[in-house]
N, C-alpha and C positions, 0 to 999 in steps of 0.2 A: 187542380189535380197535380200537374207538373208544370215547370216553367215553359215547356214546349207547348202545352195545350193553352196555357195562359197567353202566350204570345200569339198563337193562332186566333184565339178569341179576340184579343186586343186589336189585331190587325184586320179583323173581319174576313179572314180567309174562308174559302169554301172547303171546309174540312169535315171529316167524320172520324170519330174515335172508335177503335175496335180493340176489345180486350179478349184475352184468352188465358188459360192457366198454363203458365210456363213450367216446363219439365226440366229440372236442373241437370238431368242426365242427357239432354238433347245435345248432339254433337255440333249443331249449327243453329244459332239463334234465329237467323234469317229464314232458313229452310223450314224450321219449326213454325215460324209465323205464317209462312205461305201455306203450309199443310193444315195447321189448325184453323186458319181463317178461310180455307178453301179457295185460295187465290192463286193464279198462275205466278210462277217464280219470276217471270219477266216484269211483274208489276211491283214486287217487293224489293226494296232497296236497303242496303246496309250503309252505315255511316262509319267510315274509317278515318282515324286521325293519323297523319303522317308528320314526320319531322324533316325539315329541309337541311341541306348541307350548311346553311347559315344559322341553323338552330331554331328557325321559326316553325310554328305549327300550322297545318292546313288540313282541310277536310275534303275527303273524297266520298261521293255518294254514288253507289253502283249497284247493279242487280245482285241479289244474294247468291245466285248460282255462278257468278263470274269472279275472276281474280283480278285484283288491281295490278296494273302494269306500272311499275315505279318510274320507268323512263318516260312513258306517256304522261304520267301525272306531273313529273318535273317540267316536261316540255309545255304542258297545258298551263301550269302556274306562270311560267315565264312568258309564253307567247300571248297570253291574255292579260299580261301586265299586272298579275295579282301579287306574285312574289318572285324576285329574281333568284333562281336556283338552278343547279345542274343535276342534283340528285335528291331523292327522298327515300325515307325508310319508315317503317312503322314506328310510331311514337311510343315512348315508355308509358305503360299503363297508369303509373302514378301521376305522370305529367298530364295525361289525358284527363284523368279524374279532376285534378287541380284546375286545369284550364276550362273544362266544359261544365263541371259540376255534376257529371253523370258517371255511372259505373259502366265498365265494358259489358257489352250485350244490351245496354240500355242507353247508349249515347245517341241523343237526338240531334239532328242538325239545327233544330229550332230551340231557342231559349237557353243557349249556352252562356255560361258566366261571361266569357270573353268571346265575342264573335270572331271566328277565324275565316280566313280566305277559303272559299269553297268552290270545288269543281264537281258538277253533276255529269255522270256519263250521258252522252248524247242519246242513248237508247231510250231515255226517259221521255224524250220529246215525242216519241211515237205512241205513248200511252195517254189516255184521257186523264187518268189519275194514277198516282203511285202511292205506295205505302212506305212510310219511314218510321223509325222508332219514335214513340211518344214520350220517351224519357225514362222508361223503366222496362224491364223484361216483362213481356206479356201485354204490352200496350203499344198499339200502332196508330199512326195518324194517316188517313188517306186524304190526299189533296192533289190539285192539278200541278204538274211539274213547273209550269211557267210561274205560278204563284209562289212556289217554293223558291225558285231562282230569284224572283224579284225581292222577296222578303230577305233573302240572305245576300243579295248583291252578288250572286254566283253566276258562273258561266257554264255553258254546256260544251263538252269536248269528249273525244274518244280516249278513255283512260283504262280500258280493260284489255286483257289478253284476248286475241281473236279466237 
């Protein structure tokens, strides 16, 4: 189906695929996913790609109803020895597509062309499973957060605005 689902299958992850009809006029891809799947927003996570002050790209995975805190993300990347940086900002959409192989609104943390350093918001640890993009709009993968972190060699940290 998608590189994300192929990877989940290949790794033998405990996952489920959920599909819904994407509405191109929806203001938020993540909130649309939660609503159409009938899932609490605290379980649906978005995948954002940031660019560091050194030019490296990294991935932030956070609840769809939260906002990424750039300072906390930069601190998490440095403190967890993933990438040395002082600042991050949203990455250029063209750069995101080139690096991940996915289009905005369908960027999955799984199966990216080039695996990027990843931080998952620690709120995921309180959930038995979380939903992340399956690699295209209208496709979500549900899986345990610990399996996602292990597959991506990601760390958990506080990266959202409180």
